[in-house]
NUDRENPA-828488 format. One record per atom (N, C-alpha, C): residue number from 1; residue in one letter; atom name; z, y, x. Coordinates in Angstrom, 2 decimals, always signed. Layout:
<baros>
baro num->NUM, residu->A, atome->CA, z->Z, y->Y, x->X;
...
</baros>
This chain:
<baros>
baro num->1, residu->X, atome->N, z->+225.93, y->+115.20, x->+337.07;
baro num->1, residu->X, atome->CA, z->+224.84, y->+115.82, x->+337.82;
baro num->1, residu->X, atome->C, z->+224.50, y->+114.93, x->+339.01;
baro num->2, residu->X, atome->N, z->+223.22, y->+114.71, x->+339.22;
baro num->2, residu->X, atome->CA, z->+222.76, y->+113.95, x->+340.37;
baro num->2, residu->X, atome->C, z->+222.63, y->+114.91, x->+341.54;
baro num->3, residu->X, atome->N, z->+223.28, y->+114.57, x->+342.65;
baro num->3, residu->X, atome->CA, z->+223.26, y->+115.41, x->+343.84;
baro num->3, residu->X, atome->C, z->+222.42, y->+114.72, x->+344.91;
baro num->4, residu->X, atome->N, z->+221.37, y->+115.40, x->+345.35;
baro num->4, residu->X, atome->CA, z->+220.50, y->+114.79, x->+346.37;
baro num->4, residu->X, atome->C, z->+220.25, y->+115.70, x->+347.56;
baro num->5, residu->X, atome->N, z->+220.97, y->+116.83, x->+347.61;
baro num->5, residu->X, atome->CA, z->+220.80, y->+117.75, x->+348.74;
baro num->5, residu->X, atome->C, z->+222.06, y->+118.60, x->+348.89;
baro num->6, residu->X, atome->N, z->+222.23, y->+119.24, x->+350.05;
baro num->6, residu->X, atome->CA, z->+223.37, y->+120.15, x->+350.21;
baro num->6, residu->X, atome->C, z->+223.33, y->+121.28, x->+349.18;
baro num->7, residu->X, atome->N, z->+222.14, y->+121.72, x->+348.80;
baro num->7, residu->X, atome->CA, z->+222.01, y->+122.78, x->+347.81;
baro num->7, residu->X, atome->C, z->+222.52, y->+122.30, x->+346.44;
baro num->8, residu->X, atome->N, z->+222.17, y->+121.07, x->+346.06;
baro num->8, residu->X, atome->CA, z->+222.65, y->+120.51, x->+344.79;
baro num->8, residu->X, atome->C, z->+224.17, y->+120.44, x->+344.77;
baro num->9, residu->X, atome->N, z->+224.75, y->+119.98, x->+345.87;
baro num->9, residu->X, atome->CA, z->+226.21, y->+119.88, x->+345.94;
baro num->9, residu->X, atome->C, z->+226.85, y->+121.26, x->+345.87;
baro num->10, residu->X, atome->N, z->+226.26, y->+122.22, x->+346.54;
baro num->10, residu->X, atome->CA, z->+226.76, y->+123.59, x->+346.49;
baro num->10, residu->X, atome->C, z->+226.75, y->+124.17, x->+345.08;
baro num->11, residu->X, atome->N, z->+225.68, y->+123.91, x->+344.35;
baro num->11, residu->X, atome->CA, z->+225.57, y->+124.38, x->+342.96;
baro num->11, residu->X, atome->C, z->+226.66, y->+123.74, x->+342.11;
baro num->12, residu->X, atome->N, z->+226.87, y->+122.45, x->+342.29;
baro num->12, residu->X, atome->CA, z->+227.91, y->+121.75, x->+341.54;
baro num->12, residu->X, atome->C, z->+229.29, y->+122.33, x->+341.84;
baro num->13, residu->X, atome->N, z->+229.57, y->+122.56, x->+343.11;
baro num->13, residu->X, atome->CA, z->+230.87, y->+123.12, x->+343.51;
baro num->13, residu->X, atome->C, z->+231.06, y->+124.50, x->+342.88;
baro num->14, residu->X, atome->N, z->+230.03, y->+125.34, x->+342.96;
baro num->14, residu->X, atome->CA, z->+230.12, y->+126.69, x->+342.38;
baro num->14, residu->X, atome->C, z->+230.37, y->+126.63, x->+340.87;
baro num->15, residu->X, atome->N, z->+229.63, y->+125.76, x->+340.16;
baro num->15, residu->X, atome->CA, z->+229.81, y->+125.63, x->+338.71;
baro num->15, residu->X, atome->C, z->+231.23, y->+125.18, x->+338.36;
baro num->16, residu->X, atome->N, z->+231.74, y->+124.20, x->+339.09;
baro num->16, residu->X, atome->CA, z->+233.08, y->+123.69, x->+338.81;
baro num->16, residu->X, atome->C, z->+234.15, y->+124.73, x->+339.13;
baro num->17, residu->X, atome->N, z->+233.94, y->+125.47, x->+340.21;
baro num->17, residu->X, atome->CA, z->+234.90, y->+126.53, x->+340.57;
baro num->17, residu->X, atome->C, z->+234.94, y->+127.60, x->+339.47;
baro num->18, residu->X, atome->N, z->+233.77, y->+128.00, x->+339.01;
baro num->18, residu->X, atome->CA, z->+233.70, y->+129.03, x->+337.97;
baro num->18, residu->X, atome->C, z->+234.28, y->+128.55, x->+336.65;
baro num->19, residu->X, atome->N, z->+234.09, y->+127.26, x->+336.31;
baro num->19, residu->X, atome->CA, z->+234.68, y->+126.70, x->+335.09;
baro num->19, residu->X, atome->C, z->+236.20, y->+126.84, x->+335.11;
baro num->20, residu->X, atome->N, z->+236.78, y->+126.75, x->+336.30;
baro num->20, residu->X, atome->CA, z->+238.22, y->+126.85, x->+336.43;
baro num->20, residu->X, atome->C, z->+238.69, y->+128.31, x->+336.53;
baro num->21, residu->X, atome->N, z->+237.74, y->+129.23, x->+336.63;
baro num->21, residu->X, atome->CA, z->+238.07, y->+130.65, x->+336.72;
baro num->21, residu->X, atome->C, z->+238.60, y->+131.05, x->+338.09;
baro num->22, residu->X, atome->N, z->+238.27, y->+130.25, x->+339.12;
baro num->22, residu->X, atome->CA, z->+238.74, y->+130.53, x->+340.47;
baro num->22, residu->X, atome->C, z->+237.73, y->+131.38, x->+341.22;
baro num->23, residu->X, atome->N, z->+238.24, y->+132.24, x->+342.07;
baro num->23, residu->X, atome->CA, z->+237.37, y->+132.96, x->+343.01;
baro num->23, residu->X, atome->C, z->+237.10, y->+132.05, x->+344.20;
baro num->24, residu->X, atome->N, z->+236.15, y->+132.46, x->+345.03;
baro num->24, residu->X, atome->CA, z->+235.91, y->+131.71, x->+346.25;
baro num->24, residu->X, atome->C, z->+237.15, y->+131.71, x->+347.13;
baro num->25, residu->X, atome->N, z->+237.88, y->+132.82, x->+347.14;
baro num->25, residu->X, atome->CA, z->+239.10, y->+132.92, x->+347.95;
baro num->25, residu->X, atome->C, z->+240.17, y->+131.95, x->+347.45;
baro num->26, residu->X, atome->N, z->+240.28, y->+131.80, x->+346.14;
baro num->26, residu->X, atome->CA, z->+241.27, y->+130.87, x->+345.59;
baro num->26, residu->X, atome->C, z->+240.94, y->+129.42, x->+345.95;
baro num->27, residu->X, atome->N, z->+239.67, y->+129.06, x->+345.84;
baro num->27, residu->X, atome->CA, z->+239.27, y->+127.70, x->+346.23;
baro num->27, residu->X, atome->C, z->+239.46, y->+127.51, x->+347.73;
baro num->28, residu->X, atome->N, z->+239.12, y->+128.52, x->+348.51;
baro num->28, residu->X, atome->CA, z->+239.29, y->+128.45, x->+349.97;
baro num->28, residu->X, atome->C, z->+240.75, y->+128.19, x->+350.32;
baro num->29, residu->X, atome->N, z->+241.68, y->+128.85, x->+349.65;
baro num->29, residu->X, atome->CA, z->+243.11, y->+128.62, x->+349.90;
baro num->29, residu->X, atome->C, z->+243.49, y->+127.18, x->+349.60;
baro num->30, residu->X, atome->N, z->+242.96, y->+126.62, x->+348.53;
baro num->30, residu->X, atome->CA, z->+243.29, y->+125.24, x->+348.15;
baro num->30, residu->X, atome->C, z->+242.72, y->+124.23, x->+349.14;
baro num->31, residu->X, atome->N, z->+241.58, y->+124.57, x->+349.74;
baro num->31, residu->X, atome->CA, z->+240.92, y->+123.66, x->+350.68;
baro num->31, residu->X, atome->C, z->+241.44, y->+123.87, x->+352.11;
baro num->32, residu->X, atome->N, z->+241.88, y->+125.09, x->+352.42;
baro num->32, residu->X, atome->CA, z->+242.34, y->+125.40, x->+353.76;
baro num->32, residu->X, atome->C, z->+241.25, y->+125.93, x->+354.67;
baro num->33, residu->X, atome->N, z->+240.31, y->+126.66, x->+354.06;
baro num->33, residu->X, atome->CA, z->+239.20, y->+127.26, x->+354.81;
baro num->33, residu->X, atome->C, z->+239.12, y->+128.74, x->+354.46;
baro num->34, residu->X, atome->N, z->+238.20, y->+129.42, x->+355.11;
baro num->34, residu->X, atome->CA, z->+237.95, y->+130.82, x->+354.80;
baro num->34, residu->X, atome->C, z->+237.02, y->+130.94, x->+353.59;
baro num->35, residu->X, atome->N, z->+237.10, y->+132.03, x->+352.84;
baro num->35, residu->X, atome->CA, z->+236.16, y->+132.23, x->+351.73;
baro num->35, residu->X, atome->C, z->+234.70, y->+132.18, x->+352.17;
baro num->36, residu->X, atome->N, z->+234.40, y->+132.61, x->+353.39;
baro num->36, residu->X, atome->CA, z->+233.03, y->+132.54, x->+353.90;
baro num->36, residu->X, atome->C, z->+232.51, y->+131.11, x->+353.89;
baro num->37, residu->X, atome->N, z->+233.38, y->+130.15, x->+354.24;
baro num->37, residu->X, atome->CA, z->+232.96, y->+128.75, x->+354.25;
baro num->37, residu->X, atome->C, z->+232.57, y->+128.31, x->+352.84;
baro num->38, residu->X, atome->N, z->+233.38, y->+128.68, x->+351.85;
baro num->38, residu->X, atome->CA, z->+233.07, y->+128.33, x->+350.46;
baro num->38, residu->X, atome->C, z->+231.75, y->+128.97, x->+350.04;
baro num->39, residu->X, atome->N, z->+231.56, y->+130.22, x->+350.38;
baro num->39, residu->X, atome->CA, z->+230.33, y->+130.93, x->+350.05;
baro num->39, residu->X, atome->C, z->+229.11, y->+130.21, x->+350.62;
baro num->40, residu->X, atome->N, z->+229.18, y->+129.88, x->+351.89;
baro num->40, residu->X, atome->CA, z->+228.06, y->+129.19, x->+352.54;
baro num->40, residu->X, atome->C, z->+227.86, y->+127.79, x->+351.96;
baro num->41, residu->X, atome->N, z->+228.95, y->+127.09, x->+351.70;
baro num->41, residu->X, atome->CA, z->+228.87, y->+125.73, x->+351.12;
baro num->41, residu->X, atome->C, z->+228.20, y->+125.78, x->+349.75;
baro num->42, residu->X, atome->N, z->+228.58, y->+126.74, x->+348.93;
baro num->42, residu->X, atome->CA, z->+227.99, y->+126.87, x->+347.60;
baro num->42, residu->X, atome->C, z->+226.51, y->+127.19, x->+347.65;
baro num->43, residu->X, atome->N, z->+226.06, y->+127.80, x->+348.71;
baro num->43, residu->X, atome->CA, z->+224.64, y->+128.10, x->+348.86;
baro num->43, residu->X, atome->C, z->+223.89, y->+126.99, x->+349.59;
baro num->44, residu->X, atome->N, z->+224.59, y->+125.90, x->+349.94;
baro num->44, residu->X, atome->CA, z->+223.93, y->+124.78, x->+350.60;
baro num->44, residu->X, atome->C, z->+223.54, y->+125.07, x->+352.03;
baro num->45, residu->X, atome->N, z->+224.15, y->+126.10, x->+352.63;
baro num->45, residu->X, atome->CA, z->+223.75, y->+126.53, x->+353.97;
baro num->45, residu->X, atome->C, z->+224.76, y->+126.17, x->+355.03;
baro num->46, residu->X, atome->N, z->+225.69, y->+125.31, x->+354.74;
baro num->46, residu->X, atome->CA, z->+226.74, y->+125.02, x->+355.70;
baro num->46, residu->X, atome->C, z->+226.51, y->+123.71, x->+356.43;
baro num->47, residu->X, atome->N, z->+226.93, y->+123.68, x->+357.67;
baro num->47, residu->X, atome->CA, z->+227.04, y->+122.43, x->+358.40;
baro num->47, residu->X, atome->C, z->+228.53, y->+122.11, x->+358.32;
baro num->48, residu->X, atome->N, z->+228.89, y->+121.22, x->+357.43;
baro num->48, residu->X, atome->CA, z->+230.30, y->+121.04, x->+357.09;
baro num->48, residu->X, atome->C, z->+230.85, y->+119.72, x->+357.61;
baro num->49, residu->X, atome->N, z->+232.11, y->+119.78, x->+358.04;
baro num->49, residu->X, atome->CA, z->+232.82, y->+118.53, x->+358.34;
baro num->49, residu->X, atome->C, z->+233.00, y->+117.79, x->+357.04;
baro num->50, residu->X, atome->N, z->+232.74, y->+116.50, x->+357.06;
baro num->50, residu->X, atome->CA, z->+232.82, y->+115.71, x->+355.84;
baro num->50, residu->X, atome->C, z->+234.21, y->+115.76, x->+355.23;
baro num->51, residu->X, atome->N, z->+235.23, y->+115.87, x->+356.05;
baro num->51, residu->X, atome->CA, z->+236.59, y->+115.97, x->+355.54;
baro num->51, residu->X, atome->C, z->+236.79, y->+117.20, x->+354.68;
baro num->52, residu->X, atome->N, z->+236.20, y->+118.32, x->+355.08;
baro num->52, residu->X, atome->CA, z->+236.30, y->+119.54, x->+354.28;
baro num->52, residu->X, atome->C, z->+235.52, y->+119.42, x->+352.98;
baro num->53, residu->X, atome->N, z->+234.40, y->+118.72, x->+353.03;
baro num->53, residu->X, atome->CA, z->+233.63, y->+118.49, x->+351.81;
baro num->53, residu->X, atome->C, z->+234.47, y->+117.68, x->+350.82;
baro num->54, residu->X, atome->N, z->+235.10, y->+116.61, x->+351.32;
baro num->54, residu->X, atome->CA, z->+235.95, y->+115.80, x->+350.45;
baro num->54, residu->X, atome->C, z->+237.15, y->+116.59, x->+349.94;
baro num->55, residu->X, atome->N, z->+237.75, y->+117.42, x->+350.77;
baro num->55, residu->X, atome->CA, z->+238.87, y->+118.24, x->+350.34;
baro num->55, residu->X, atome->C, z->+238.45, y->+119.20, x->+349.23;
baro num->56, residu->X, atome->N, z->+237.27, y->+119.78, x->+349.36;
baro num->56, residu->X, atome->CA, z->+236.76, y->+120.70, x->+348.35;
baro num->56, residu->X, atome->C, z->+236.52, y->+119.97, x->+347.03;
baro num->57, residu->X, atome->N, z->+235.92, y->+118.81, x->+347.11;
baro num->57, residu->X, atome->CA, z->+235.66, y->+118.01, x->+345.91;
baro num->57, residu->X, atome->C, z->+236.97, y->+117.62, x->+345.24;
baro num->58, residu->X, atome->N, z->+237.94, y->+117.21, x->+346.04;
baro num->58, residu->X, atome->CA, z->+239.25, y->+116.82, x->+345.50;
baro num->58, residu->X, atome->C, z->+239.96, y->+118.01, x->+344.87;
baro num->59, residu->X, atome->N, z->+239.90, y->+119.17, x->+345.50;
baro num->59, residu->X, atome->CA, z->+240.56, y->+120.37, x->+344.98;
baro num->59, residu->X, atome->C, z->+240.04, y->+120.73, x->+343.58;
baro num->60, residu->X, atome->N, z->+238.78, y->+120.39, x->+343.32;
baro num->60, residu->X, atome->CA, z->+238.18, y->+120.68, x->+342.03;
baro num->60, residu->X, atome->C, z->+238.35, y->+119.55, x->+341.03;
baro num->61, residu->X, atome->N, z->+239.04, y->+118.48, x->+341.44;
baro num->61, residu->X, atome->CA, z->+239.26, y->+117.35, x->+340.54;
baro num->61, residu->X, atome->C, z->+238.02, y->+116.51, x->+340.31;
baro num->62, residu->X, atome->N, z->+237.10, y->+116.52, x->+341.28;
baro num->62, residu->X, atome->CA, z->+235.86, y->+115.76, x->+341.17;
baro num->62, residu->X, atome->C, z->+235.95, y->+114.49, x->+342.02;
baro num->63, residu->X, atome->N, z->+235.00, y->+113.60, x->+341.83;
baro num->63, residu->X, atome->CA, z->+234.90, y->+112.41, x->+342.68;
baro num->63, residu->X, atome->C, z->+233.42, y->+112.20, x->+343.03;
baro num->64, residu->X, atome->N, z->+233.18, y->+111.33, x->+343.99;
baro num->64, residu->X, atome->CA, z->+231.82, y->+111.03, x->+344.44;
baro num->64, residu->X, atome->C, z->+231.49, y->+109.59, x->+344.13;
baro num->65, residu->X, atome->N, z->+230.28, y->+109.36, x->+343.65;
baro num->65, residu->X, atome->CA, z->+229.77, y->+108.02, x->+343.44;
baro num->65, residu->X, atome->C, z->+228.44, y->+107.94, x->+344.18;
baro num->66, residu->X, atome->N, z->+228.24, y->+106.87, x->+344.92;
baro num->66, residu->X, atome->CA, z->+227.02, y->+106.72, x->+345.71;
baro num->66, residu->X, atome->C, z->+226.21, y->+105.55, x->+345.15;
baro num->67, residu->X, atome->N, z->+224.94, y->+105.79, x->+344.87;
baro num->67, residu->X, atome->CA, z->+224.04, y->+104.77, x->+344.36;
baro num->67, residu->X, atome->C, z->+222.92, y->+104.52, x->+345.36;
baro num->68, residu->X, atome->N, z->+222.41, y->+103.32, x->+345.36;
baro num->68, residu->X, atome->CA, z->+221.25, y->+103.02, x->+346.19;
baro num->68, residu->X, atome->C, z->+220.01, y->+103.61, x->+345.52;
baro num->69, residu->X, atome->N, z->+219.11, y->+104.10, x->+346.36;
baro num->69, residu->X, atome->CA, z->+217.88, y->+104.70, x->+345.87;
baro num->69, residu->X, atome->C, z->+216.71, y->+103.88, x->+346.38;
baro num->70, residu->X, atome->N, z->+215.79, y->+103.56, x->+345.50;
baro num->70, residu->X, atome->CA, z->+214.58, y->+102.85, x->+345.89;
baro num->70, residu->X, atome->C, z->+213.67, y->+103.83, x->+346.62;
baro num->71, residu->X, atome->N, z->+213.30, y->+103.51, x->+347.83;
baro num->71, residu->X, atome->CA, z->+212.41, y->+104.37, x->+348.62;
baro num->71, residu->X, atome->C, z->+210.96, y->+103.96, x->+348.36;
baro num->72, residu->X, atome->N, z->+210.04, y->+104.87, x->+348.53;
baro num->72, residu->X, atome->CA, z->+208.63, y->+104.57, x->+348.27;
baro num->72, residu->X, atome->C, z->+208.12, y->+103.32, x->+348.98;
baro num->73, residu->X, atome->N, z->+208.68, y->+103.02, x->+350.13;
baro num->73, residu->X, atome->CA, z->+208.22, y->+101.85, x->+350.88;
baro num->73, residu->X, atome->C, z->+208.73, y->+100.56, x->+350.25;
baro num->74, residu->X, atome->N, z->+209.57, y->+100.66, x->+349.23;
baro num->74, residu->X, atome->CA, z->+210.12, y->+99.49, x->+348.59;
baro num->74, residu->X, atome->C, z->+211.40, y->+99.00, x->+349.24;
baro num->75, residu->X, atome->N, z->+211.81, y->+99.67, x->+350.30;
baro num->75, residu->X, atome->CA, z->+213.02, y->+99.28, x->+351.01;
baro num->75, residu->X, atome->C, z->+214.18, y->+100.11, x->+350.47;
baro num->76, residu->X, atome->N, z->+215.27, y->+99.43, x->+350.12;
baro num->76, residu->X, atome->CA, z->+216.44, y->+100.16, x->+349.66;
baro num->76, residu->X, atome->C, z->+217.34, y->+100.47, x->+350.84;
baro num->77, residu->X, atome->N, z->+217.81, y->+101.68, x->+350.89;
baro num->77, residu->X, atome->CA, z->+218.76, y->+102.07, x->+351.91;
baro num->77, residu->X, atome->C, z->+219.98, y->+102.60, x->+351.19;
baro num->78, residu->X, atome->N, z->+221.13, y->+102.11, x->+351.58;
baro num->78, residu->X, atome->CA, z->+222.35, y->+102.56, x->+350.95;
baro num->78, residu->X, atome->C, z->+223.31, y->+103.12, x->+351.98;
baro num->79, residu->X, atome->N, z->+224.25, y->+103.85, x->+351.52;
baro num->79, residu->X, atome->CA, z->+225.27, y->+104.43, x->+352.37;
baro num->79, residu->X, atome->C, z->+226.51, y->+103.56, x->+352.26;
baro num->80, residu->X, atome->N, z->+227.02, y->+103.11, x->+353.37;
baro num->80, residu->X, atome->CA, z->+228.25, y->+102.32, x->+353.37;
baro num->80, residu->X, atome->C, z->+229.41, y->+103.30, x->+353.35;
baro num->81, residu->X, atome->N, z->+229.80, y->+103.71, x->+352.14;
baro num->81, residu->X, atome->CA, z->+230.85, y->+104.71, x->+351.99;
baro num->81, residu->X, atome->C, z->+232.18, y->+104.22, x->+352.52;
baro num->82, residu->X, atome->N, z->+232.47, y->+102.93, x->+352.37;
baro num->82, residu->X, atome->CA, z->+233.73, y->+102.39, x->+352.90;
baro num->82, residu->X, atome->C, z->+233.81, y->+102.55, x->+354.42;
baro num->83, residu->X, atome->N, z->+232.71, y->+102.25, x->+355.10;
baro num->83, residu->X, atome->CA, z->+232.69, y->+102.41, x->+356.55;
baro num->83, residu->X, atome->C, z->+232.84, y->+103.88, x->+356.94;
baro num->84, residu->X, atome->N, z->+232.21, y->+104.77, x->+356.18;
baro num->84, residu->X, atome->CA, z->+232.31, y->+106.20, x->+356.45;
baro num->84, residu->X, atome->C, z->+233.75, y->+106.68, x->+356.30;
baro num->85, residu->X, atome->N, z->+234.41, y->+106.25, x->+355.22;
baro num->85, residu->X, atome->CA, z->+235.79, y->+106.65, x->+355.00;
baro num->85, residu->X, atome->C, z->+236.70, y->+106.11, x->+356.10;
baro num->86, residu->X, atome->N, z->+236.49, y->+104.86, x->+356.51;
baro num->86, residu->X, atome->CA, z->+237.31, y->+104.28, x->+357.58;
baro num->86, residu->X, atome->C, z->+237.12, y->+105.05, x->+358.89;
baro num->87, residu->X, atome->N, z->+235.88, y->+105.40, x->+359.20;
baro num->87, residu->X, atome->CA, z->+235.61, y->+106.17, x->+360.41;
baro num->87, residu->X, atome->C, z->+236.25, y->+107.54, x->+360.31;
baro num->88, residu->X, atome->N, z->+236.15, y->+108.17, x->+359.13;
baro num->88, residu->X, atome->CA, z->+236.73, y->+109.49, x->+358.93;
baro num->88, residu->X, atome->C, z->+238.24, y->+109.45, x->+359.15;
baro num->89, residu->X, atome->N, z->+238.88, y->+108.39, x->+358.70;
baro num->89, residu->X, atome->CA, z->+240.33, y->+108.28, x->+358.87;
baro num->89, residu->X, atome->C, z->+240.71, y->+108.11, x->+360.34;
baro num->90, residu->X, atome->N, z->+239.88, y->+107.40, x->+361.09;
baro num->90, residu->X, atome->CA, z->+240.17, y->+107.17, x->+362.51;
baro num->90, residu->X, atome->C, z->+239.82, y->+108.38, x->+363.37;
baro num->91, residu->X, atome->N, z->+238.67, y->+109.00, x->+363.08;
baro num->91, residu->X, atome->CA, z->+238.17, y->+110.10, x->+363.91;
baro num->91, residu->X, atome->C, z->+237.60, y->+111.20, x->+363.02;
baro num->92, residu->X, atome->N, z->+238.46, y->+111.92, x->+362.27;
baro num->92, residu->X, atome->CA, z->+237.95, y->+112.89, x->+361.30;
baro num->92, residu->X, atome->C, z->+237.16, y->+114.04, x->+361.90;
baro num->93, residu->X, atome->N, z->+237.43, y->+114.40, x->+363.14;
baro num->93, residu->X, atome->CA, z->+236.73, y->+115.54, x->+363.73;
baro num->93, residu->X, atome->C, z->+235.34, y->+115.19, x->+364.25;
baro num->94, residu->X, atome->N, z->+235.00, y->+113.91, x->+364.27;
baro num->94, residu->X, atome->CA, z->+233.71, y->+113.51, x->+364.81;
baro num->94, residu->X, atome->C, z->+232.64, y->+113.35, x->+363.76;
baro num->95, residu->X, atome->N, z->+232.99, y->+113.48, x->+362.47;
baro num->95, residu->X, atome->CA, z->+232.03, y->+113.30, x->+361.40;
baro num->95, residu->X, atome->C, z->+231.62, y->+114.65, x->+360.86;
baro num->96, residu->X, atome->N, z->+230.31, y->+114.90, x->+360.81;
baro num->96, residu->X, atome->CA, z->+229.80, y->+116.15, x->+360.25;
baro num->96, residu->X, atome->C, z->+228.66, y->+115.84, x->+359.30;
baro num->97, residu->X, atome->N, z->+228.40, y->+116.75, x->+358.40;
baro num->97, residu->X, atome->CA, z->+227.24, y->+116.66, x->+357.52;
baro num->97, residu->X, atome->C, z->+226.22, y->+117.63, x->+358.07;
baro num->98, residu->X, atome->N, z->+225.04, y->+117.14, x->+358.38;
baro num->98, residu->X, atome->CA, z->+224.00, y->+118.00, x->+358.93;
baro num->98, residu->X, atome->C, z->+223.23, y->+118.64, x->+357.78;
baro num->99, residu->X, atome->N, z->+223.05, y->+119.94, x->+357.84;
baro num->99, residu->X, atome->CA, z->+222.24, y->+120.64, x->+356.86;
baro num->99, residu->X, atome->C, z->+221.60, y->+121.84, x->+357.54;
baro num->100, residu->X, atome->N, z->+221.10, y->+122.76, x->+356.75;
baro num->100, residu->X, atome->CA, z->+220.32, y->+123.86, x->+357.32;
baro num->100, residu->X, atome->C, z->+221.15, y->+124.99, x->+357.92;
baro num->101, residu->X, atome->N, z->+222.44, y->+125.04, x->+357.69;
baro num->101, residu->X, atome->CA, z->+223.25, y->+126.14, x->+358.19;
baro num->101, residu->X, atome->C, z->+224.07, y->+125.75, x->+359.40;
baro num->102, residu->X, atome->N, z->+224.86, y->+126.71, x->+359.89;
baro num->102, residu->X, atome->CA, z->+225.68, y->+126.43, x->+361.06;
baro num->102, residu->X, atome->C, z->+227.02, y->+127.14, x->+360.99;
baro num->103, residu->X, atome->N, z->+227.65, y->+127.18, x->+359.82;
baro num->103, residu->X, atome->CA, z->+228.90, y->+127.92, x->+359.73;
baro num->103, residu->X, atome->C, z->+230.13, y->+127.03, x->+359.69;
baro num->104, residu->X, atome->N, z->+230.05, y->+125.79, x->+360.13;
baro num->104, residu->X, atome->CA, z->+231.20, y->+124.90, x->+360.11;
baro num->104, residu->X, atome->C, z->+232.39, y->+125.54, x->+360.80;
baro num->105, residu->X, atome->N, z->+232.16, y->+126.12, x->+361.95;
baro num->105, residu->X, atome->CA, z->+233.27, y->+126.72, x->+362.69;
baro num->105, residu->X, atome->C, z->+233.84, y->+127.94, x->+361.97;
baro num->106, residu->X, atome->N, z->+233.04, y->+128.61, x->+361.16;
baro num->106, residu->X, atome->CA, z->+233.53, y->+129.76, x->+360.41;
baro num->106, residu->X, atome->C, z->+234.51, y->+129.34, x->+359.34;
baro num->107, residu->X, atome->N, z->+234.45, y->+128.07, x->+358.95;
baro num->107, residu->X, atome->CA, z->+235.33, y->+127.58, x->+357.91;
baro num->107, residu->X, atome->C, z->+236.73, y->+127.28, x->+358.36;
baro num->108, residu->X, atome->N, z->+236.97, y->+127.20, x->+359.63;
baro num->108, residu->X, atome->CA, z->+238.27, y->+126.82, x->+360.13;
baro num->108, residu->X, atome->C, z->+239.18, y->+128.05, x->+360.23;
baro num->109, residu->X, atome->N, z->+240.29, y->+128.00, x->+359.53;
baro num->109, residu->X, atome->CA, z->+241.21, y->+129.14, x->+359.52;
baro num->109, residu->X, atome->C, z->+241.96, y->+129.30, x->+360.84;
baro num->110, residu->X, atome->N, z->+242.33, y->+128.21, x->+361.44;
baro num->110, residu->X, atome->CA, z->+243.26, y->+128.28, x->+362.57;
baro num->110, residu->X, atome->C, z->+242.59, y->+128.20, x->+363.93;
baro num->111, residu->X, atome->N, z->+241.28, y->+128.30, x->+363.98;
baro num->111, residu->X, atome->CA, z->+240.58, y->+128.15, x->+365.26;
baro num->111, residu->X, atome->C, z->+240.23, y->+129.48, x->+365.91;
baro num->112, residu->X, atome->N, z->+240.96, y->+130.53, x->+365.60;
baro num->112, residu->X, atome->CA, z->+240.60, y->+131.83, x->+366.17;
baro num->112, residu->X, atome->C, z->+241.25, y->+132.04, x->+367.51;
</baros>
């Protein structure tokens, strides 16, 4: 499946979770978040820390592949995934994925 938006990624996560017969609560336990975070993520409405996104993908046995996309202007823009991973390892709390929602803090179990 080609993922080009938070909504696409959420749909993929939901489909993979259901294929495994897991509830949102079961996936949340594996990722270390609240079920609300999984619910919002699956609907593409979450502002998620990239580390939690990767943990969710890993929990489902999935991987990510990034391809360059030709933009209408003819200029190719790519994501330097290696640099992103290195930054995440050094400063994991400073990387976030911006999207239409704001429930990142709701996903943290131990921040109450």
